[in-house]
All heavy atoms as TSV, in Angstrom:
chain	resi	resn	atom	element	x	y	z
A	1	MET	N	N	111.046	119.143	111.503
A	1	MET	CA	C	109.733	118.551	111.287
A	1	MET	C	C	109.912	117.130	110.761
A	1	MET	O	O	110.643	116.908	109.825
A	1	MET	CB	C	108.958	119.416	110.271
A	1	MET	CG	C	107.704	118.768	109.776
A	1	MET	SD	S	106.520	119.774	108.824
A	1	MET	CE	C	107.454	120.992	107.977
A	2	THR	N	N	109.233	116.192	111.398
A	2	THR	CA	C	109.264	114.825	110.887
A	2	THR	C	C	108.376	114.761	109.653
A	2	THR	O	O	107.449	115.549	109.516
A	2	THR	CB	C	108.741	113.824	111.939
A	2	THR	OG1	O	107.402	114.172	112.260
A	2	THR	CG2	C	109.599	113.832	113.174
A	3	ASP	N	N	108.671	113.848	108.773
A	3	ASP	CA	C	107.925	113.810	107.525
A	3	ASP	C	C	106.800	112.790	107.593
A	3	ASP	O	O	106.867	111.731	106.976
A	3	ASP	CB	C	108.866	113.521	106.356
A	3	ASP	CG	C	108.187	113.763	105.016
A	3	ASP	OD1	O	107.075	114.323	105.009
A	3	ASP	OD2	O	108.762	113.390	103.995
A	4	MET	N	N	105.771	113.129	108.356
A	4	MET	CA	C	104.593	112.264	108.434
A	4	MET	C	C	103.873	112.219	107.093
A	4	MET	O	O	103.147	111.278	106.805
A	4	MET	CB	C	103.629	112.766	109.515
A	4	MET	CG	C	104.086	112.494	110.935
A	4	MET	SD	S	104.207	110.732	111.302
A	4	MET	CE	C	102.488	110.267	111.244
A	5	ASN	N	N	104.062	113.243	106.263
A	5	ASN	CA	C	103.400	113.268	104.971
A	5	ASN	C	C	103.824	112.094	104.093
A	5	ASN	O	O	103.085	111.682	103.215
A	5	ASN	CB	C	103.684	114.586	104.241
A	5	ASN	CG	C	102.944	115.757	104.868
A	5	ASN	OD1	O	101.929	115.594	105.511
A	5	ASN	ND2	N	103.474	116.940	104.676
A	6	ALA	N	N	105.021	111.564	104.327
A	6	ALA	CA	C	105.530	110.473	103.496
A	6	ALA	C	C	104.654	109.215	103.600
A	6	ALA	O	O	104.609	108.427	102.665
A	6	ALA	CB	C	106.968	110.140	103.872
A	7	ILE	N	N	103.952	109.050	104.721
A	7	ILE	CA	C	103.124	107.851	104.899
A	7	ILE	C	C	101.745	107.995	104.256
A	7	ILE	O	O	101.000	107.033	104.181
A	7	ILE	CB	C	102.947	107.486	106.387
A	7	ILE	CG1	C	102.079	108.526	107.101
A	7	ILE	CG2	C	104.284	107.299	107.069
A	7	ILE	CD1	C	101.528	108.057	108.435
A	8	LEU	N	N	101.401	109.208	103.803
A	8	LEU	CA	C	100.064	109.433	103.269
A	8	LEU	C	C	99.899	108.755	101.912
A	8	LEU	O	O	100.720	108.906	101.024
A	8	LEU	CB	C	99.790	110.933	103.147
A	8	LEU	CG	C	99.822	111.710	104.453
A	8	LEU	CD1	C	99.588	113.185	104.195
A	8	LEU	CD2	C	98.818	111.169	105.449
A	9	GLU	N	N	98.806	108.011	101.795
A	9	GLU	CA	C	98.494	107.284	100.565
A	9	GLU	C	C	97.084	107.630	100.121
A	9	GLU	O	O	96.252	108.043	100.941
A	9	GLU	CB	C	98.579	105.767	100.816
A	9	GLU	CG	C	99.954	105.281	101.220
A	9	GLU	CD	C	99.964	103.791	101.500
A	9	GLU	OE1	O	98.884	103.182	101.574
A	9	GLU	OE2	O	101.058	103.246	101.647
A	10	PRO	N	N	96.791	107.458	98.831
A	10	PRO	CA	C	95.434	107.716	98.357
A	10	PRO	C	C	94.397	106.960	99.185
A	10	PRO	O	O	94.588	105.792	99.531
A	10	PRO	CB	C	95.463	107.219	96.914
A	10	PRO	CG	C	96.886	107.410	96.497
A	10	PRO	CD	C	97.691	107.092	97.738
A	11	GLY	N	N	93.329	107.686	99.524
A	11	GLY	CA	C	92.249	107.105	100.316
A	11	GLY	C	C	92.318	107.460	101.782
A	11	GLY	O	O	91.317	107.386	102.484
A	12	MET	N	N	93.512	107.845	102.258
A	12	MET	CA	C	93.657	108.205	103.668
A	12	MET	C	C	92.975	109.537	103.945
A	12	MET	O	O	92.904	110.405	103.074
A	12	MET	CB	C	95.133	108.282	104.065
A	12	MET	CG	C	95.838	106.944	104.046
A	12	MET	SD	S	97.590	107.056	104.512
A	12	MET	CE	C	97.433	107.261	106.282
A	13	LEU	N	N	92.469	109.697	105.162
A	13	LEU	CA	C	91.812	110.930	105.576
A	13	LEU	C	C	92.786	111.794	106.358
A	13	LEU	O	O	93.578	111.284	107.160
A	13	LEU	CB	C	90.580	110.620	106.430
A	13	LEU	CG	C	89.511	109.774	105.749
A	13	LEU	CD1	C	88.373	109.485	106.717
A	13	LEU	CD2	C	88.988	110.450	104.498
A	14	VAL	N	N	92.721	113.114	106.114
A	14	VAL	CA	C	93.641	114.048	106.758
A	14	VAL	C	C	92.923	115.348	107.119
A	14	VAL	O	O	91.845	115.641	106.613
A	14	VAL	CB	C	94.844	114.396	105.834
A	14	VAL	CG1	C	95.709	113.175	105.573
A	14	VAL	CG2	C	94.365	115.009	104.521
A	15	LEU	N	N	93.575	116.113	107.992
A	15	LEU	CA	C	93.158	117.472	108.327
A	15	LEU	C	C	94.307	118.410	108.005
A	15	LEU	O	O	95.478	118.037	108.145
A	15	LEU	CB	C	92.820	117.581	109.814
A	15	LEU	CG	C	91.645	116.750	110.314
A	15	LEU	CD1	C	91.586	116.795	111.833
A	15	LEU	CD2	C	90.342	117.230	109.706
A	16	HIS	N	N	93.982	119.641	107.600
A	16	HIS	CA	C	94.997	120.676	107.370
A	16	HIS	C	C	95.113	121.469	108.671
A	16	HIS	O	O	94.124	122.033	109.139
A	16	HIS	CB	C	94.566	121.583	106.218
A	16	HIS	CG	C	95.638	122.519	105.755
A	16	HIS	ND1	N	96.210	123.466	106.582
A	16	HIS	CD2	C	96.233	122.652	104.553
A	16	HIS	CE1	C	97.114	124.148	105.891
A	16	HIS	NE2	N	97.149	123.660	104.658
A	17	PRO	N	N	96.311	121.520	109.280
A	17	PRO	CA	C	96.433	122.147	110.612
A	17	PRO	C	C	96.075	123.629	110.644
A	17	PRO	O	O	95.590	124.109	111.669
A	17	PRO	CB	C	97.904	121.929	110.979
A	17	PRO	CG	C	98.594	121.658	109.688
A	17	PRO	CD	C	97.578	121.013	108.789
A	18	GLN	N	N	96.280	124.355	109.558
A	18	GLN	CA	C	95.958	125.779	109.542
A	18	GLN	C	C	94.562	126.081	108.993
A	18	GLN	O	O	94.129	127.221	109.011
A	18	GLN	CB	C	96.988	126.570	108.705
A	18	GLN	CG	C	98.325	126.757	109.391
A	18	GLN	CD	C	99.302	125.642	109.043
A	18	GLN	OE1	O	99.371	125.199	107.913
A	18	GLN	NE2	N	100.045	125.180	110.040
A	19	ARG	N	N	93.876	125.070	108.479
A	19	ARG	CA	C	92.564	125.300	107.872
A	19	ARG	C	C	91.523	124.297	108.365
A	19	ARG	O	O	90.995	123.493	107.593
A	19	ARG	CB	C	92.671	125.224	106.338
A	19	ARG	CG	C	93.581	126.257	105.711
A	19	ARG	CD	C	93.240	127.700	106.097
A	19	ARG	NE	N	91.878	128.077	105.790
A	19	ARG	CZ	C	91.517	128.789	104.732
A	19	ARG	NH1	N	92.418	129.227	103.883
A	19	ARG	NH2	N	90.247	129.087	104.538
A	20	PRO	N	N	91.221	124.325	109.659
A	20	PRO	CA	C	90.226	123.369	110.183
A	20	PRO	C	C	88.849	123.545	109.540
A	20	PRO	O	O	88.052	122.608	109.499
A	20	PRO	CB	C	90.179	123.679	111.684
A	20	PRO	CG	C	90.737	125.060	111.815
A	20	PRO	CD	C	91.727	125.225	110.688
A	21	ASP	N	N	88.587	124.753	108.994
A	21	ASP	CA	C	87.303	125.017	108.340
A	21	ASP	C	C	87.131	124.212	107.055
A	21	ASP	O	O	86.021	124.095	106.546
A	21	ASP	CB	C	87.151	126.518	108.058
A	21	ASP	CG	C	88.305	127.095	107.261
A	21	ASP	OD1	O	89.473	126.882	107.657
A	21	ASP	OD2	O	88.056	127.757	106.242
A	22	TRP	N	N	88.217	123.653	106.518
A	22	TRP	CA	C	88.126	122.838	105.309
A	22	TRP	C	C	87.534	121.465	105.597
A	22	TRP	O	O	87.139	120.753	104.692
A	22	TRP	CB	C	89.501	122.675	104.662
A	22	TRP	CG	C	89.998	123.910	103.977
A	22	TRP	CD1	C	89.368	125.119	103.877
A	22	TRP	CD2	C	91.232	124.055	103.287
A	22	TRP	NE1	N	90.135	126.003	103.177
A	22	TRP	CE2	C	91.295	125.382	102.798
A	22	TRP	CE3	C	92.298	123.209	103.037
A	22	TRP	CZ2	C	92.371	125.860	102.074
A	22	TRP	CZ3	C	93.377	123.690	102.317
A	22	TRP	CH2	C	93.415	125.004	101.837
A	23	GLY	N	N	87.521	121.065	106.857
A	23	GLY	CA	C	87.007	119.757	107.223
A	23	GLY	C	C	87.996	118.646	106.889
A	23	GLY	O	O	89.169	118.890	106.597
A	24	THR	N	N	87.513	117.440	106.928
A	24	THR	CA	C	88.338	116.272	106.638
A	24	THR	C	C	88.562	116.175	105.129
A	24	THR	O	O	87.654	116.423	104.346
A	24	THR	CB	C	87.648	114.998	107.135
A	24	THR	OG1	O	87.382	115.148	108.529
A	24	THR	CG2	C	88.523	113.771	106.918
A	25	GLY	N	N	89.785	115.816	104.757
A	25	GLY	CA	C	90.098	115.640	103.346
A	25	GLY	C	C	90.551	114.218	103.067
A	25	GLY	O	O	91.076	113.536	103.939
A	26	GLN	N	N	90.342	113.795	101.823
A	26	GLN	CA	C	90.795	112.468	101.402
A	26	GLN	C	C	91.952	112.645	100.428
A	26	GLN	O	O	91.835	113.376	99.435
A	26	GLN	CB	C	89.674	111.689	100.744
A	26	GLN	CG	C	90.088	110.262	100.388
A	26	GLN	CD	C	88.941	109.485	99.772
A	26	GLN	OE1	O	88.253	109.970	98.892
A	26	GLN	NE2	N	88.745	108.270	100.253
A	27	VAL	N	N	93.071	111.982	100.734
A	27	VAL	CA	C	94.254	112.062	99.882
A	27	VAL	C	C	93.942	111.426	98.526
A	27	VAL	O	O	93.437	110.301	98.465
A	27	VAL	CB	C	95.463	111.359	100.543
A	27	VAL	CG1	C	96.672	111.352	99.615
A	27	VAL	CG2	C	95.808	112.023	101.873
A	28	GLN	N	N	94.237	112.169	97.460
A	28	GLN	CA	C	94.051	111.668	96.099
A	28	GLN	C	C	95.370	111.128	95.534
A	28	GLN	O	O	95.384	110.130	94.846
A	28	GLN	CB	C	93.531	112.781	95.185
A	28	GLN	CG	C	92.277	113.455	95.696
A	28	GLN	CD	C	91.090	112.515	95.702
A	28	GLN	OE1	O	90.688	112.012	94.666
A	28	GLN	NE2	N	90.527	112.291	96.873
A	29	SER	N	N	96.480	111.848	95.837
A	29	SER	CA	C	97.802	111.403	95.397
A	29	SER	C	C	98.862	112.061	96.263
A	29	SER	O	O	98.619	113.073	96.919
A	29	SER	CB	C	98.040	111.741	93.926
A	29	SER	OG	O	98.082	113.147	93.746
A	30	ASN	N	N	100.039	111.448	96.274
A	30	ASN	CA	C	101.180	111.964	97.037
A	30	ASN	C	C	102.421	111.658	96.206
A	30	ASN	O	O	102.980	110.573	96.276
A	30	ASN	CB	C	101.249	111.295	98.405
A	30	ASN	CG	C	102.353	111.858	99.277
A	30	ASN	OD1	O	103.121	112.718	98.856
A	30	ASN	ND2	N	102.440	111.371	100.501
A	31	ILE	N	N	102.832	112.648	95.398
A	31	ILE	CA	C	103.928	112.437	94.454
A	31	ILE	C	C	104.986	113.506	94.673
A	31	ILE	O	O	104.717	114.697	94.499
A	31	ILE	CB	C	103.420	112.484	92.996
A	31	ILE	CG1	C	102.342	111.412	92.786
A	31	ILE	CG2	C	104.574	112.312	92.015
A	31	ILE	CD1	C	101.582	111.549	91.494
A	32	GLY	N	N	106.170	113.093	95.067
A	32	GLY	CA	C	107.279	114.020	95.230
A	32	GLY	C	C	107.006	115.139	96.213
A	32	GLY	O	O	107.471	116.257	96.019
A	33	GLY	N	N	106.246	114.850	97.258
A	33	GLY	CA	C	105.965	115.865	98.264
A	33	GLY	C	C	104.792	116.768	97.931
A	33	GLY	O	O	104.414	117.620	98.729
A	34	ARG	N	N	104.201	116.587	96.751
A	34	ARG	CA	C	102.997	117.348	96.377
A	34	ARG	C	C	101.802	116.437	96.623
A	34	ARG	O	O	101.653	115.411	95.958
A	34	ARG	CB	C	103.062	117.802	94.922
A	34	ARG	CG	C	104.131	118.855	94.696
A	34	ARG	CD	C	104.307	119.213	93.244
A	34	ARG	NE	N	103.073	119.652	92.610
A	34	ARG	CZ	C	102.605	120.904	92.628
A	34	ARG	NH1	N	103.284	121.837	93.244
A	34	ARG	NH2	N	101.485	121.222	92.018
A	35	ILE	N	N	100.978	116.861	97.576
A	35	ILE	CA	C	99.874	116.023	98.024
A	35	ILE	C	C	98.559	116.649	97.560
A	35	ILE	O	O	98.258	117.791	97.910
A	35	ILE	CB	C	99.886	115.884	99.554
A	35	ILE	CG1	C	101.260	115.383	100.011
A	35	ILE	CG2	C	98.780	114.944	100.018
A	35	ILE	CD1	C	101.565	115.684	101.453
A	36	THR	N	N	97.813	115.905	96.762
A	36	THR	CA	C	96.504	116.373	96.319
A	36	THR	C	C	95.454	115.792	97.258
A	36	THR	O	O	95.405	114.580	97.466
A	36	THR	CB	C	96.221	115.934	94.870
A	36	THR	OG1	O	97.262	116.442	94.033
A	36	THR	CG2	C	94.884	116.466	94.390
A	37	VAL	N	N	94.660	116.701	97.838
A	37	VAL	CA	C	93.653	116.296	98.822
A	37	VAL	C	C	92.312	116.895	98.415
A	37	VAL	O	O	92.234	118.056	98.030
A	37	VAL	CB	C	94.033	116.797	100.232
A	37	VAL	CG1	C	93.010	116.320	101.259
A	37	VAL	CG2	C	95.431	116.339	100.625
A	38	ASN	N	N	91.259	116.096	98.506
A	38	ASN	CA	C	89.906	116.574	98.255
A	38	ASN	C	C	89.240	116.815	99.612
A	38	ASN	O	O	88.868	115.863	100.296
A	38	ASN	CB	C	89.130	115.555	97.426
A	38	ASN	CG	C	87.844	116.127	96.881
A	38	ASN	OD1	O	87.602	117.326	96.937
A	38	ASN	ND2	N	87.010	115.251	96.357
A	39	PHE	N	N	89.140	118.116	99.989
A	39	PHE	CA	C	88.548	118.476	101.278
A	39	PHE	C	C	87.046	118.640	101.143
A	39	PHE	O	O	86.553	119.171	100.146
A	39	PHE	CB	C	89.171	119.781	101.803
A	39	PHE	CG	C	90.574	119.619	102.301
A	39	PHE	CD1	C	91.644	119.933	101.482
A	39	PHE	CD2	C	90.831	119.154	103.573
A	39	PHE	CE1	C	92.946	119.787	101.931
A	39	PHE	CE2	C	92.117	119.005	104.033
A	39	PHE	CZ	C	93.187	119.321	103.216
A	40	ARG	N	N	86.326	118.231	102.182
A	40	ARG	CA	C	84.868	118.264	102.183
A	40	ARG	C	C	84.329	119.674	101.929
A	40	ARG	O	O	83.388	119.855	101.169
A	40	ARG	CB	C	84.352	117.743	103.531
A	40	ARG	CG	C	82.847	117.611	103.589
A	40	ARG	CD	C	82.348	117.147	104.940
A	40	ARG	NE	N	83.157	116.071	105.485
A	40	ARG	CZ	C	83.384	115.901	106.785
A	40	ARG	NH1	N	82.910	116.731	107.663
A	40	ARG	NH2	N	84.111	114.903	107.198
A	41	GLU	N	N	84.921	120.678	102.566
A	41	GLU	CA	C	84.387	122.043	102.477
A	41	GLU	C	C	85.134	122.942	101.494
A	41	GLU	O	O	84.707	124.056	101.236
A	41	GLU	CB	C	84.395	122.701	103.867
A	41	GLU	CG	C	83.644	121.940	104.929
A	41	GLU	CD	C	82.157	121.775	104.631
A	41	GLU	OE1	O	81.585	122.637	103.942
A	41	GLU	OE2	O	81.573	120.775	105.084
A	42	GLU	N	N	86.272	122.488	100.960
A	42	GLU	CA	C	87.098	123.353	100.105
A	42	GLU	C	C	87.287	122.794	98.703
A	42	GLU	O	O	87.597	123.529	97.780
A	42	GLU	CB	C	88.462	123.567	100.775
A	42	GLU	CG	C	89.398	124.492	100.049
A	42	GLU	CD	C	88.931	125.940	99.988
A	42	GLU	OE1	O	88.032	126.321	100.758
A	42	GLU	OE2	O	89.463	126.677	99.146
A	43	GLY	N	N	87.118	121.482	98.553
A	43	GLY	CA	C	87.356	120.865	97.254
A	43	GLY	C	C	88.797	120.404	97.124
A	43	GLY	O	O	89.514	120.245	98.108
A	44	LYS	N	N	89.239	120.229	95.889
A	44	LYS	CA	C	90.557	119.661	95.622
A	44	LYS	C	C	91.643	120.721	95.785
A	44	LYS	O	O	91.560	121.803	95.201
A	44	LYS	CB	C	90.602	119.078	94.214
A	44	LYS	CG	C	91.799	118.174	93.984
A	44	LYS	CD	C	91.704	117.451	92.673
A	44	LYS	CE	C	90.705	116.312	92.783
A	44	LYS	NZ	N	90.722	115.431	91.619
A	45	VAL	N	N	92.656	120.401	96.586
A	45	VAL	CA	C	93.762	121.319	96.875
A	45	VAL	C	C	95.068	120.547	96.740
A	45	VAL	O	O	95.170	119.412	97.206
A	45	VAL	CB	C	93.648	121.881	98.314
A	45	VAL	CG1	C	94.788	122.818	98.626
A	45	VAL	CG2	C	92.316	122.574	98.525
A	46	VAL	N	N	96.066	121.171	96.099
A	46	VAL	CA	C	97.409	120.586	96.037
A	46	VAL	C	C	98.244	121.265	97.116
A	46	VAL	O	O	98.348	122.485	97.160
A	46	VAL	CB	C	98.047	120.772	94.646
A	46	VAL	CG1	C	99.464	120.200	94.642
A	46	VAL	CG2	C	97.201	120.104	93.578
A	47	ILE	N	N	98.841	120.455	97.986
A	47	ILE	CA	C	99.575	120.955	99.137
A	47	ILE	C	C	101.049	120.606	98.999
A	47	ILE	O	O	101.395	119.475	98.625
A	47	ILE	CB	C	98.993	120.354	100.431
A	47	ILE	CG1	C	97.562	120.884	100.604
A	47	ILE	CG2	C	99.859	120.647	101.639
A	47	ILE	CD1	C	96.779	120.248	101.685
A	48	ASP	N	N	101.900	121.588	99.296
A	48	ASP	CA	C	103.349	121.366	99.328
A	48	ASP	C	C	103.682	120.716	100.662
A	48	ASP	O	O	103.667	121.360	101.708
A	48	ASP	CB	C	104.084	122.701	99.171
A	48	ASP	CG	C	105.600	122.544	99.180
A	48	ASP	OD1	O	106.098	121.437	99.464
A	48	ASP	OD2	O	106.273	123.544	98.904
A	49	GLY	N	N	103.979	119.420	100.616
A	49	GLY	CA	C	104.255	118.670	101.828
A	49	GLY	C	C	105.508	119.112	102.555
A	49	GLY	O	O	105.717	118.747	103.714
A	50	ASN	N	N	106.358	119.918	101.903
A	50	ASN	CA	C	107.543	120.444	102.579
A	50	ASN	C	C	107.197	121.636	103.458
A	50	ASN	O	O	107.991	122.017	104.305
A	50	ASN	CB	C	108.593	120.861	101.538
A	50	ASN	CG	C	109.098	119.677	100.754
A	50	ASN	OD1	O	109.371	118.617	101.307
A	50	ASN	ND2	N	109.184	119.830	99.449
A	51	ARG	N	N	106.043	122.229	103.250
A	51	ARG	CA	C	105.648	123.416	103.987
A	51	ARG	C	C	104.533	123.168	105.001
A	51	ARG	O	O	104.415	123.888	105.979
A	51	ARG	CB	C	105.211	124.515	103.016
A	51	ARG	CG	C	106.355	124.925	102.088
A	51	ARG	CD	C	105.950	126.024	101.162
A	51	ARG	NE	N	105.661	127.225	101.936
A	51	ARG	CZ	C	104.952	128.248	101.480
A	51	ARG	NH1	N	104.474	128.215	100.260
A	51	ARG	NH2	N	104.727	129.293	102.220
A	52	VAL	N	N	103.693	122.157	104.733
A	52	VAL	CA	C	102.555	121.870	105.600
A	52	VAL	C	C	102.579	120.386	105.944
A	52	VAL	O	O	102.636	119.539	105.066
A	52	VAL	CB	C	101.214	122.208	104.895
A	52	VAL	CG1	C	100.040	121.830	105.780
A	52	VAL	CG2	C	101.173	123.671	104.513
A	53	GLU	N	N	102.508	120.099	107.239
A	53	GLU	CA	C	102.401	118.700	107.672
A	53	GLU	C	C	100.952	118.393	107.986
A	53	GLU	O	O	100.400	118.891	108.959
A	53	GLU	CB	C	103.295	118.444	108.884
A	53	GLU	CG	C	103.346	116.973	109.237
A	53	GLU	CD	C	104.472	116.621	110.187
A	53	GLU	OE1	O	105.476	117.362	110.232
A	53	GLU	OE2	O	104.332	115.610	110.857
A	54	LEU	N	N	100.337	117.606	107.116
A	54	LEU	CA	C	98.939	117.241	107.296
A	54	LEU	C	C	98.794	116.284	108.476
A	54	LEU	O	O	99.726	115.554	108.829
A	54	LEU	CB	C	98.396	116.607	106.015
A	54	LEU	CG	C	98.372	117.531	104.806
A	54	LEU	CD1	C	98.073	116.743	103.543
A	54	LEU	CD2	C	97.368	118.657	104.999
A	55	ILE	N	N	97.614	116.295	109.073
A	55	ILE	CA	C	97.338	115.464	110.249
A	55	ILE	C	C	96.486	114.281	109.817
A	55	ILE	O	O	95.331	114.466	109.406
A	55	ILE	CB	C	96.598	116.279	111.324
A	55	ILE	CG1	C	97.424	117.507	111.714
A	55	ILE	CG2	C	96.274	115.419	112.526
A	55	ILE	CD1	C	96.651	118.543	112.504
A	56	PRO	N	N	97.032	113.061	109.896
A	56	PRO	CA	C	96.230	111.884	109.536
A	56	PRO	C	C	95.056	111.727	110.493
A	56	PRO	O	O	95.185	111.943	111.700
A	56	PRO	CB	C	97.197	110.710	109.681
A	56	PRO	CG	C	98.554	111.317	109.690
A	56	PRO	CD	C	98.404	112.696	110.255
A	57	VAL	N	N	93.891	111.347	109.949
A	57	VAL	CA	C	92.718	111.037	110.747
A	57	VAL	C	C	92.637	109.513	110.814
A	57	VAL	O	O	92.262	108.872	109.843
A	57	VAL	CB	C	91.433	111.629	110.116
A	57	VAL	CG1	C	90.213	111.240	110.934
A	57	VAL	CG2	C	91.554	113.141	109.993
A	58	LEU	N	N	93.051	108.980	111.953
A	58	LEU	CA	C	93.166	107.528	112.057
A	58	LEU	C	C	91.863	106.870	112.480
A	58	LEU	O	O	91.654	105.699	112.240
A	58	LEU	CB	C	94.284	107.164	113.040
A	58	LEU	CG	C	95.665	107.728	112.636
A	58	LEU	CD1	C	96.689	107.398	113.704
A	58	LEU	CD2	C	96.088	107.199	111.282
A	59	ASP	N	N	90.970	107.647	113.137
A	59	ASP	CA	C	89.711	107.079	113.613
A	59	ASP	C	C	88.570	108.023	113.278
A	59	ASP	O	O	88.152	108.811	114.116
A	59	ASP	CB	C	89.795	106.828	115.106
A	59	ASP	CG	C	88.575	106.083	115.643
A	59	ASP	OD1	O	87.823	105.540	114.816
A	59	ASP	OD2	O	88.387	106.059	116.863
A	60	PRO	N	N	88.068	107.954	112.030
A	60	PRO	CA	C	86.995	108.879	111.628
A	60	PRO	C	C	85.733	108.562	112.375
A	60	PRO	O	O	84.861	109.264	112.562
A	60	PRO	CB	C	86.832	108.629	110.143
A	60	PRO	CG	C	87.352	107.269	109.896
A	60	PRO	CD	C	88.377	107.006	110.968
């Protein structure tokens, strides 16, 4: 798996590949592979970037 998560910065929009029902999320922080994202439908979630590769939303 390529580490696309490494490019994620606060403010960027992402999707969780296994949880499309969460909607678009905004990255809050990305520290040591632990990515905190505030999802529209789920709220704030801390994601292990070594286990889940988030999908950047480049054109909202």
